[in-house]
N, CA, C and O atoms as a CHARMM CRD file, in Angstrom:
* protein
*
  296
    1    1 MET  N   -197.99200 -69.56100  80.21900 PROA 1      0.00000
    2    1 MET  CA  -197.97200 -68.36600  80.09500 PROA 1      0.00000
    3    1 MET  C   -198.07800 -67.64100  78.99100 PROA 1      0.00000
    4    1 MET  O   -197.16600 -67.83300  78.18700 PROA 1      0.00000
    5    2 MET  N   -198.74000 -67.01200  78.73900 PROA 2      0.00000
    6    2 MET  CA  -199.21700 -66.29000  77.24400 PROA 2      0.00000
    7    2 MET  C   -197.77000 -65.77200  76.43800 PROA 2      0.00000
    8    2 MET  O   -196.84800 -65.16600  76.98400 PROA 2      0.00000
    9    3 VAL  N   -197.82000 -66.07600  75.36900 PROA 3      0.00000
   10    3 VAL  CA  -196.19900 -65.26100  74.69400 PROA 3      0.00000
   11    3 VAL  C   -196.38400 -64.04500  74.65800 PROA 3      0.00000
   12    3 VAL  O   -195.29700 -63.46900  74.60200 PROA 3      0.00000
   13    4 PHE  N   -197.29100 -63.31000  74.66300 PROA 4      0.00000
   14    4 PHE  CA  -197.84800 -61.75600  74.53700 PROA 4      0.00000
   15    4 PHE  C   -197.24700 -61.54800  76.14700 PROA 4      0.00000
   16    4 PHE  O   -196.43400 -60.62500  76.19300 PROA 4      0.00000
   17    5 GLU  N   -197.40300 -61.98000  76.99300 PROA 5      0.00000
   18    5 GLU  CA  -197.23100 -61.62500  78.22100 PROA 5      0.00000
   19    5 GLU  C   -195.57900 -61.67200  78.64600 PROA 5      0.00000
   20    5 GLU  O   -195.21100 -60.97900  79.59400 PROA 5      0.00000
   21    6 ALA  N   -195.03600 -62.14000  78.23500 PROA 6      0.00000
   22    6 ALA  CA  -193.74200 -62.95800  78.33300 PROA 6      0.00000
   23    6 ALA  C   -192.81200 -62.43500  77.72300 PROA 6      0.00000
   24    6 ALA  O   -191.70400 -62.10200  78.14600 PROA 6      0.00000
   25    7 ILE  N   -193.39400 -62.32300  76.36600 PROA 7      0.00000
   26    7 ILE  CA  -192.71700 -60.30700  75.37200 PROA 7      0.00000
   27    7 ILE  C   -192.62700 -59.14100  76.45500 PROA 7      0.00000
   28    7 ILE  O   -191.64800 -58.58200  76.95000 PROA 7      0.00000
   29    8 ALA  N   -193.97800 -58.97500  76.64400 PROA 8      0.00000
   30    8 ALA  CA  -194.29200 -57.46400  77.87200 PROA 8      0.00000
   31    8 ALA  C   -193.57800 -57.43000  78.73300 PROA 8      0.00000
   32    8 ALA  O   -193.07500 -56.32200  78.91900 PROA 8      0.00000
   33    9 GLU  N   -193.14200 -58.58600  79.71700 PROA 9      0.00000
   34    9 GLU  CA  -192.92000 -58.41400  80.43100 PROA 9      0.00000
   35    9 GLU  C   -191.33600 -58.32800  80.55700 PROA 9      0.00000
   36    9 GLU  O   -190.93400 -57.66200  81.51100 PROA 9      0.00000
   37   10 LEU  N   -190.52300 -58.82100  79.85100 PROA 10     0.00000
   38   10 LEU  CA  -189.26900 -58.59400  79.33100 PROA 10     0.00000
   39   10 LEU  C   -189.21800 -57.65600  78.93700 PROA 10     0.00000
   40   10 LEU  O   -188.48300 -56.89900  79.57000 PROA 10     0.00000
   41   11 VAL  N   -189.92900 -57.04600  77.66200 PROA 11     0.00000
   42   11 VAL  CA  -189.41400 -55.02100  76.65500 PROA 11     0.00000
   43   11 VAL  C   -189.46300 -54.29700  78.09200 PROA 11     0.00000
   44   11 VAL  O   -188.70900 -53.37800  78.40900 PROA 11     0.00000
   45   12 ALA  N   -190.77100 -55.01600  79.16800 PROA 12     0.00000
   46   12 ALA  CA  -190.89300 -53.62400  79.60700 PROA 12     0.00000
   47   12 ALA  C   -189.75600 -53.28300  80.62200 PROA 12     0.00000
   48   12 ALA  O   -189.53400 -52.11700  80.94800 PROA 12     0.00000
   49   13 GLU  N   -188.77800 -54.73200  81.29100 PROA 13     0.00000
   50   13 GLU  CA  -187.67600 -55.09000  82.13200 PROA 13     0.00000
   51   13 GLU  C   -186.65000 -54.07200  80.78500 PROA 13     0.00000
   52   13 GLU  O   -186.20200 -53.07500  81.35300 PROA 13     0.00000
   53   14 ARG  N   -186.41100 -54.09000  79.94000 PROA 14     0.00000
   54   14 ARG  CA  -185.32900 -53.99100  79.25800 PROA 14     0.00000
   55   14 ARG  C   -185.46900 -52.07200  79.38700 PROA 14     0.00000
   56   14 ARG  O   -184.60000 -51.36800  79.90100 PROA 14     0.00000
   57   15 VAL  N   -186.69300 -51.59100  78.81700 PROA 15     0.00000
   58   15 VAL  CA  -186.63500 -50.14200  78.54100 PROA 15     0.00000
   59   15 VAL  C   -187.46200 -49.55600  79.62400 PROA 15     0.00000
   60   15 VAL  O   -188.37100 -48.75100  79.42100 PROA 15     0.00000
   61   16 GLU  N   -187.06200 -50.04900  80.90100 PROA 16     0.00000
   62   16 GLU  CA  -187.43100 -49.33300  82.35400 PROA 16     0.00000
   63   16 GLU  C   -188.71800 -48.84900  81.71900 PROA 16     0.00000
   64   16 GLU  O   -188.58400 -47.74600  81.18900 PROA 16     0.00000
   65   17 LYS  N   -189.82900 -49.33300  81.63800 PROA 17     0.00000
   66   17 LYS  CA  -191.24600 -48.78300  81.21600 PROA 17     0.00000
   67   17 LYS  C   -192.26400 -49.73400  82.25900 PROA 17     0.00000
   68   17 LYS  O   -191.72100 -50.68500  82.82000 PROA 17     0.00000
   69   18 ASP  N   -193.67900 -49.48700  82.50800 PROA 18     0.00000
   70   18 ASP  CA  -194.31900 -50.73900  82.91500 PROA 18     0.00000
   71   18 ASP  C   -195.21100 -51.13100  81.54700 PROA 18     0.00000
   72   18 ASP  O   -195.72200 -50.60400  80.55900 PROA 18     0.00000
   73   19 VAL  N   -195.04300 -52.36500  82.16300 PROA 19     0.00000
   74   19 VAL  CA  -195.42400 -53.40900  81.54900 PROA 19     0.00000
   75   19 VAL  C   -197.02000 -53.35100  80.49600 PROA 19     0.00000
   76   19 VAL  O   -197.43000 -53.88400  79.46400 PROA 19     0.00000
   77   20 SER  N   -197.49700 -52.40400  81.47400 PROA 20     0.00000
   78   20 SER  CA  -199.21900 -52.06900  80.83200 PROA 20     0.00000
   79   20 SER  C   -198.95900 -51.30000  79.74200 PROA 20     0.00000
   80   20 SER  O   -199.83000 -51.29400  78.87100 PROA 20     0.00000
   81   21 GLU  N   -197.34700 -50.22800  79.45900 PROA 21     0.00000
   82   21 GLU  CA  -197.10600 -49.23100  78.29600 PROA 21     0.00000
   83   21 GLU  C   -197.16100 -50.23700  77.40300 PROA 21     0.00000
   84   21 GLU  O   -197.97800 -49.98700  76.51700 PROA 21     0.00000
   85   22 ILE  N   -196.44100 -51.61800  77.24100 PROA 22     0.00000
   86   22 ILE  CA  -196.61800 -52.34200  76.07600 PROA 22     0.00000
   87   22 ILE  C   -197.34500 -53.01900  75.46700 PROA 22     0.00000
   88   22 ILE  O   -197.62400 -54.01900  76.12900 PROA 22     0.00000
   89   23 THR  N   -197.92600 -53.00000  74.30000 PROA 23     0.00000
   90   23 THR  CA  -198.75400 -53.04500  74.00400 PROA 23     0.00000
   91   23 THR  C   -198.20100 -53.70500  72.83400 PROA 23     0.00000
   92   23 THR  O   -196.97100 -53.72100  72.78300 PROA 23     0.00000
   93   24 MET  N   -199.27600 -54.63000  71.23200 PROA 24     0.00000
   94   24 MET  CA  -199.11600 -55.89400  70.66700 PROA 24     0.00000
   95   24 MET  C   -198.99600 -54.61800  69.34600 PROA 24     0.00000
   96   24 MET  O   -199.16500 -54.94300  68.17100 PROA 24     0.00000
   97   25 GLU  N   -198.67600 -53.13400  69.76500 PROA 25     0.00000
   98   25 GLU  CA  -198.41700 -52.67000  68.49100 PROA 25     0.00000
   99   25 GLU  C   -196.87000 -51.71500  68.64700 PROA 25     0.00000
  100   25 GLU  O   -196.33000 -50.98600  67.81400 PROA 25     0.00000
  101   26 SER  N   -196.50600 -52.01900  69.86800 PROA 26     0.00000
  102   26 SER  CA  -195.33000 -51.68300  70.80800 PROA 26     0.00000
  103   26 SER  C   -194.04200 -51.57400  69.34000 PROA 26     0.00000
  104   26 SER  O   -194.17400 -52.51700  68.56000 PROA 26     0.00000
  105   27 ASN  N   -193.08300 -50.72100  69.01600 PROA 27     0.00000
  106   27 ASN  CA  -192.63900 -50.91700  68.28600 PROA 27     0.00000
  107   27 ASN  C   -190.72200 -51.34800  68.54200 PROA 27     0.00000
  108   27 ASN  O   -189.64200 -50.75700  68.56600 PROA 27     0.00000
  109   28 PHE  N   -190.89100 -51.77900  68.58700 PROA 28     0.00000
  110   28 PHE  CA  -188.95400 -51.98900  69.05600 PROA 28     0.00000
  111   28 PHE  C   -188.07600 -51.06400  68.38400 PROA 28     0.00000
  112   28 PHE  O   -186.89800 -51.42100  68.35500 PROA 28     0.00000
  113   29 ARG  N   -188.22200 -50.48900  68.09800 PROA 29     0.00000
  114   29 ARG  CA  -187.23800 -48.80400  67.25900 PROA 29     0.00000
  115   29 ARG  C   -187.51500 -48.15900  68.20900 PROA 29     0.00000
  116   29 ARG  O   -186.66400 -47.72800  68.98700 PROA 29     0.00000
  117   30 ASP  N   -188.98200 -47.93700  68.34600 PROA 30     0.00000
  118   30 ASP  CA  -189.21500 -47.02700  68.70700 PROA 30     0.00000
  119   30 ASP  C   -189.13300 -46.68800  70.63900 PROA 30     0.00000
  120   30 ASP  O   -189.20800 -45.69200  71.35800 PROA 30     0.00000
  121   31 LEU  N   -188.92300 -48.30900  70.85100 PROA 31     0.00000
  122   31 LEU  CA  -188.90000 -48.27900  72.45100 PROA 31     0.00000
  123   31 LEU  C   -187.29500 -48.62500  72.73400 PROA 31     0.00000
  124   31 LEU  O   -186.86000 -49.19400  73.73500 PROA 31     0.00000
  125   32 GLY  N   -186.75200 -48.28000  71.93100 PROA 32     0.00000
  126   32 GLY  CA  -184.66400 -48.12200  71.43900 PROA 32     0.00000
  127   32 GLY  C   -184.39500 -49.84700  71.77200 PROA 32     0.00000
  128   32 GLY  O   -183.31900 -50.02000  72.34300 PROA 32     0.00000
  129   33 ILE  N   -184.82600 -50.54700  71.63100 PROA 33     0.00000
  130   33 ILE  CA  -185.06800 -52.14000  71.16400 PROA 33     0.00000
  131   33 ILE  C   -183.55800 -52.43000  70.24100 PROA 33     0.00000
  132   33 ILE  O   -184.14500 -52.46700  69.16000 PROA 33     0.00000
  133   34 ASP  N   -182.59000 -52.58000  69.98300 PROA 34     0.00000
  134   34 ASP  CA  -181.83000 -52.43100  68.43900 PROA 34     0.00000
  135   34 ASP  C   -181.45000 -53.84300  68.71400 PROA 34     0.00000
  136   34 ASP  O   -181.49500 -54.49000  69.76000 PROA 34     0.00000
  137   35 SER  N   -180.89600 -54.29700  66.98700 PROA 35     0.00000
  138   35 SER  CA  -180.55900 -55.80200  67.14500 PROA 35     0.00000
  139   35 SER  C   -180.08200 -56.68200  67.79100 PROA 35     0.00000
  140   35 SER  O   -180.29500 -57.87600  67.57900 PROA 35     0.00000
  141   36 LEU  N   -178.98800 -55.98600  69.14200 PROA 36     0.00000
  142   36 LEU  CA  -178.54500 -56.78600  70.45500 PROA 36     0.00000
  143   36 LEU  C   -179.74800 -56.78700  71.32300 PROA 36     0.00000
  144   36 LEU  O   -180.12500 -57.78900  71.93100 PROA 36     0.00000
  145   37 ASP  N   -180.20700 -55.88900  71.35100 PROA 37     0.00000
  146   37 ASP  CA  -181.22600 -55.99000  72.45300 PROA 37     0.00000
  147   37 ASP  C   -182.59300 -57.21900  71.72500 PROA 37     0.00000
  148   37 ASP  O   -183.50900 -57.62400  72.44000 PROA 37     0.00000
  149   38 THR  N   -182.51500 -57.43800  70.93500 PROA 38     0.00000
  150   38 THR  CA  -183.72700 -58.44200  70.40700 PROA 38     0.00000
  151   38 THR  C   -182.91100 -59.99200  70.49300 PROA 38     0.00000
  152   38 THR  O   -183.59100 -60.94500  70.87400 PROA 38     0.00000
  153   39 VAL  N   -181.43200 -60.22600  70.13000 PROA 39     0.00000
  154   39 VAL  CA  -181.00200 -61.25200  70.57900 PROA 39     0.00000
  155   39 VAL  C   -181.14100 -61.47100  72.02100 PROA 39     0.00000
  156   39 VAL  O   -181.87200 -62.30200  72.56000 PROA 39     0.00000
  157   40 GLU  N   -180.49000 -60.77300  72.48800 PROA 40     0.00000
  158   40 GLU  CA  -180.91100 -60.70700  73.93600 PROA 40     0.00000
  159   40 GLU  C   -182.21700 -61.16300  74.50700 PROA 40     0.00000
  160   40 GLU  O   -182.21600 -62.21200  75.15200 PROA 40     0.00000
  161   41 LEU  N   -183.58900 -60.34300  74.30700 PROA 41     0.00000
  162   41 LEU  CA  -184.81100 -60.88300  74.36800 PROA 41     0.00000
  163   41 LEU  C   -185.04100 -62.32600  74.07300 PROA 41     0.00000
  164   41 LEU  O   -185.59000 -63.06400  74.89000 PROA 41     0.00000
  165   42 LEU  N   -184.69500 -62.66000  73.10600 PROA 42     0.00000
  166   42 LEU  CA  -184.82500 -64.30600  72.10800 PROA 42     0.00000
  167   42 LEU  C   -184.28700 -64.71600  73.04700 PROA 42     0.00000
  168   42 LEU  O   -184.98300 -65.57100  73.59400 PROA 42     0.00000
  169   43 MET  N   -183.02500 -64.47500  73.72200 PROA 43     0.00000
  170   43 MET  CA  -182.14300 -65.74100  74.39800 PROA 43     0.00000
  171   43 MET  C   -183.37200 -65.24400  76.41000 PROA 43     0.00000
  172   43 MET  O   -183.24300 -66.23700  77.12500 PROA 43     0.00000
  173   44 ASN  N   -183.67600 -64.87200  76.66300 PROA 44     0.00000
  174   44 ASN  CA  -184.44700 -64.49600  77.63200 PROA 44     0.00000
  175   44 ASN  C   -185.54500 -65.60800  77.61200 PROA 44     0.00000
  176   44 ASN  O   -185.63600 -66.68200  78.20600 PROA 44     0.00000
  177   45 LEU  N   -186.60400 -64.75300  76.42200 PROA 45     0.00000
  178   45 LEU  CA  -187.41400 -65.96100  75.92800 PROA 45     0.00000
  179   45 LEU  C   -187.89300 -66.97800  76.13400 PROA 45     0.00000
  180   45 LEU  O   -188.77100 -67.46500  76.84600 PROA 45     0.00000
  181   46 GLU  N   -186.80800 -67.41900  75.00300 PROA 46     0.00000
  182   46 GLU  CA  -186.90100 -69.25400  75.17200 PROA 46     0.00000
  183   46 GLU  C   -186.57900 -69.98100  76.38000 PROA 46     0.00000
  184   46 GLU  O   -187.01300 -71.11900  76.55700 PROA 46     0.00000
  185   47 ASP  N   -185.52400 -69.13600  77.58500 PROA 47     0.00000
  186   47 ASP  CA  -185.87300 -69.63100  78.59500 PROA 47     0.00000
  187   47 ASP  C   -187.61600 -69.26900  79.26000 PROA 47     0.00000
  188   47 ASP  O   -188.39800 -70.05400  79.79700 PROA 47     0.00000
  189   48 LYS  N   -187.70000 -68.52500  79.11000 PROA 48     0.00000
  190   48 LYS  CA  -188.67200 -67.69100  79.97300 PROA 48     0.00000
  191   48 LYS  C   -190.03400 -68.94600  79.14200 PROA 48     0.00000
  192   48 LYS  O   -191.16700 -69.13100  79.58600 PROA 48     0.00000
  193   49 LEU  N   -189.67400 -69.33900  78.40200 PROA 49     0.00000
  194   49 LEU  CA  -191.38600 -70.21400  77.64800 PROA 49     0.00000
  195   49 LEU  C   -190.85900 -71.52100  77.46300 PROA 49     0.00000
  196   49 LEU  O   -191.71800 -72.39500  77.34300 PROA 49     0.00000
  197   50 GLY  N   -189.89500 -71.81500  77.41900 PROA 50     0.00000
  198   50 GLY  CA  -189.06300 -73.02500  77.14500 PROA 50     0.00000
  199   50 GLY  C   -189.12900 -73.44500  75.72200 PROA 50     0.00000
  200   50 GLY  O   -189.75500 -74.49000  75.54400 PROA 50     0.00000
  201   51 ILE  N   -188.84100 -73.11800  75.11600 PROA 51     0.00000
  202   51 ILE  CA  -188.93200 -73.23500  73.37900 PROA 51     0.00000
  203   51 ILE  C   -187.75300 -72.69000  72.83600 PROA 51     0.00000
  204   51 ILE  O   -187.09300 -71.90300  73.51400 PROA 51     0.00000
  205   52 GLU  N   -187.35100 -73.05400  71.52800 PROA 52     0.00000
  206   52 GLU  CA  -186.45500 -72.50500  70.57200 PROA 52     0.00000
  207   52 GLU  C   -186.93100 -72.24600  69.56800 PROA 52     0.00000
  208   52 GLU  O   -187.60100 -72.94900  68.81300 PROA 52     0.00000
  209   53 ILE  N   -186.37700 -70.43400  69.43100 PROA 53     0.00000
  210   53 ILE  CA  -186.66600 -69.45900  68.55800 PROA 53     0.00000
  211   53 ILE  C   -186.25700 -69.56300  67.42900 PROA 53     0.00000
  212   53 ILE  O   -185.20900 -70.11100  67.77100 PROA 53     0.00000
  213   54 GLU  N   -186.17200 -69.51100  66.34000 PROA 54     0.00000
  214   54 GLU  CA  -185.13900 -69.03900  65.31200 PROA 54     0.00000
  215   54 GLU  C   -185.93300 -68.20100  64.16200 PROA 54     0.00000
  216   54 GLU  O   -186.68800 -68.54900  63.25400 PROA 54     0.00000
  217   55 LEU  N   -185.44000 -66.96700  64.59200 PROA 55     0.00000
  218   55 LEU  CA  -185.63200 -66.25000  64.15400 PROA 55     0.00000
  219   55 LEU  C   -185.48200 -65.68600  63.09600 PROA 55     0.00000
  220   55 LEU  O   -184.66600 -64.76800  63.00700 PROA 55     0.00000
  221   56 ASP  N   -186.57700 -66.28100  61.53600 PROA 56     0.00000
  222   56 ASP  CA  -185.93300 -66.08600  60.51400 PROA 56     0.00000
  223   56 ASP  C   -186.68300 -64.57300  59.72400 PROA 56     0.00000
  224   56 ASP  O   -186.08300 -64.41300  58.66200 PROA 56     0.00000
  225   57 GLN  N   -187.24000 -64.00100  59.82000 PROA 57     0.00000
  226   57 GLN  CA  -187.67500 -62.71400  59.40200 PROA 57     0.00000
  227   57 GLN  C   -188.33100 -61.42600  59.75800 PROA 57     0.00000
  228   57 GLN  O   -189.52200 -61.62100  59.51700 PROA 57     0.00000
  229   58 LYS  N   -188.23200 -60.60700  60.05900 PROA 58     0.00000
  230   58 LYS  CA  -188.00900 -58.87100  60.47400 PROA 58     0.00000
  231   58 LYS  C   -189.55400 -58.80100  61.43100 PROA 58     0.00000
  232   58 LYS  O   -190.74300 -58.80900  61.11300 PROA 58     0.00000
  233   59 VAL  N   -189.02700 -58.75200  62.35400 PROA 59     0.00000
  234   59 VAL  CA  -190.38000 -58.21200  63.14500 PROA 59     0.00000
  235   59 VAL  C   -189.66500 -57.20700  63.49000 PROA 59     0.00000
  236   59 VAL  O   -188.44400 -57.18100  63.64200 PROA 59     0.00000
  237   60 GLU  N   -190.94900 -55.77800  63.70800 PROA 60     0.00000
  238   60 GLU  CA  -191.22600 -54.83400  64.34300 PROA 60     0.00000
  239   60 GLU  C   -191.75300 -54.38300  65.19800 PROA 60     0.00000
  240   60 GLU  O   -191.40300 -53.28700  65.63600 PROA 60     0.00000
  241   61 THR  N   -192.90500 -55.16900  65.78800 PROA 61     0.00000
  242   61 THR  CA  -194.04900 -55.20300  66.84200 PROA 61     0.00000
  243   61 THR  C   -193.82100 -56.63200  67.56000 PROA 61     0.00000
  244   61 THR  O   -193.50800 -57.76700  67.20100 PROA 61     0.00000
  245   62 VAL  N   -194.22400 -55.80900  69.06800 PROA 62     0.00000
  246   62 VAL  CA  -194.32500 -57.00900  69.80000 PROA 62     0.00000
  247   62 VAL  C   -195.25600 -58.05500  69.25000 PROA 62     0.00000
  248   62 VAL  O   -195.12400 -59.26100  69.45800 PROA 62     0.00000
  249   63 GLY  N   -196.25300 -57.47400  68.50000 PROA 63     0.00000
  250   63 GLY  CA  -197.21300 -58.23600  67.62200 PROA 63     0.00000
  251   63 GLY  C   -196.79700 -58.80900  66.93000 PROA 63     0.00000
  252   63 GLY  O   -197.12400 -59.99400  66.85900 PROA 63     0.00000
  253   64 ASP  N   -195.32800 -57.95300  65.57100 PROA 64     0.00000
  254   64 ASP  CA  -195.18000 -59.35900  64.78400 PROA 64     0.00000
  255   64 ASP  C   -194.59100 -60.62100  65.75200 PROA 64     0.00000
  256   64 ASP  O   -195.01800 -61.76400  65.58700 PROA 64     0.00000
  257   65 LEU  N   -193.46600 -60.27200  66.88100 PROA 65     0.00000
  258   65 LEU  CA  -192.99400 -61.11800  67.87300 PROA 65     0.00000
  259   65 LEU  C   -193.63200 -62.13400  68.17000 PROA 65     0.00000
  260   65 LEU  O   -193.24100 -63.25300  67.83600 PROA 65     0.00000
  261   66 VAL  N   -195.00000 -61.87700  69.02100 PROA 66     0.00000
  262   66 VAL  CA  -195.78100 -62.60400  69.22500 PROA 66     0.00000
  263   66 VAL  C   -196.24700 -63.50800  68.53200 PROA 66     0.00000
  264   66 VAL  O   -196.30000 -64.62500  69.04500 PROA 66     0.00000
  265   67 ALA  N   -196.84200 -63.27900  66.83800 PROA 67     0.00000
  266   67 ALA  CA  -197.62000 -63.84000  65.51100 PROA 67     0.00000
  267   67 ALA  C   -196.26400 -64.74700  65.10700 PROA 67     0.00000
  268   67 ALA  O   -196.46100 -65.91600  64.77200 PROA 67     0.00000
  269   68 PHE  N   -195.18400 -64.33900  65.12700 PROA 68     0.00000
  270   68 PHE  CA  -193.78700 -65.49000  64.89700 PROA 68     0.00000
  271   68 PHE  C   -194.09300 -67.15700  66.07600 PROA 68     0.00000
  272   68 PHE  O   -194.19500 -68.37100  65.90100 PROA 68     0.00000
  273   69 ILE  N   -194.12300 -66.33000  67.05100 PROA 69     0.00000
  274   69 ILE  CA  -193.74900 -67.21400  67.78900 PROA 69     0.00000
  275   69 ILE  C   -194.77200 -68.53700  67.77900 PROA 69     0.00000
  276   69 ILE  O   -194.45000 -69.72200  67.69200 PROA 69     0.00000
  277   70 GLU  N   -196.18900 -67.92100  67.90300 PROA 70     0.00000
  278   70 GLU  CA  -197.23100 -69.04300  68.12300 PROA 70     0.00000
  279   70 GLU  C   -197.42200 -69.65500  66.81100 PROA 70     0.00000
  280   70 GLU  O   -197.95300 -70.76400  66.85500 PROA 70     0.00000
  281   71 SER  N   -197.11300 -69.19700  65.62500 PROA 71     0.00000
  282   71 SER  CA  -197.06000 -69.61300  63.96700 PROA 71     0.00000
  283   71 SER  C   -196.08100 -70.75500  64.40300 PROA 71     0.00000
  284   71 SER  O   -196.26600 -71.81900  63.81400 PROA 71     0.00000
  285   72 LYS  N   -194.86300 -70.72300  65.52000 PROA 72     0.00000
  286   72 LYS  CA  -193.66100 -71.27400  64.84300 PROA 72     0.00000
  287   72 LYS  C   -194.05600 -73.27400  66.10500 PROA 72     0.00000
  288   72 LYS  O   -193.55000 -74.39500  66.15200 PROA 72     0.00000
  289   73 GLN  N   -195.44000 -72.37700  66.95900 PROA 73     0.00000
  290   73 GLN  CA  -195.83800 -73.64800  68.21200 PROA 73     0.00000
  291   73 GLN  C   -196.86200 -74.28800  67.75300 PROA 73     0.00000
  292   73 GLN  O   -197.35600 -75.24000  68.35500 PROA 73     0.00000
  293   74 ALA  N   -197.40400 -73.73600  66.37200 PROA 74     0.00000
  294   74 ALA  CA  -198.44400 -75.06300  65.88700 PROA 74     0.00000
  295   74 ALA  C   -197.64900 -76.20200  65.27400 PROA 74     0.00000
  296   74 ALA  O   -198.22500 -77.21500  64.87900 PROA 74     0.00000
């Protein structure tokens, strides 16, 4: 599964939007996702992708999170 698709599905589920409404430019704050939601999102993402995510920088958009995860998988 692509990282973006996994994140988009989880975010869409969390904010009750259609997955097609989630883009790389979607801002977590604008979507109503706070830091607690982000922690839960990351845990679900770890399960979905089968990887461990140590978020050590601020991510504001879906694209930021995708880039962060992909940089750690390299």
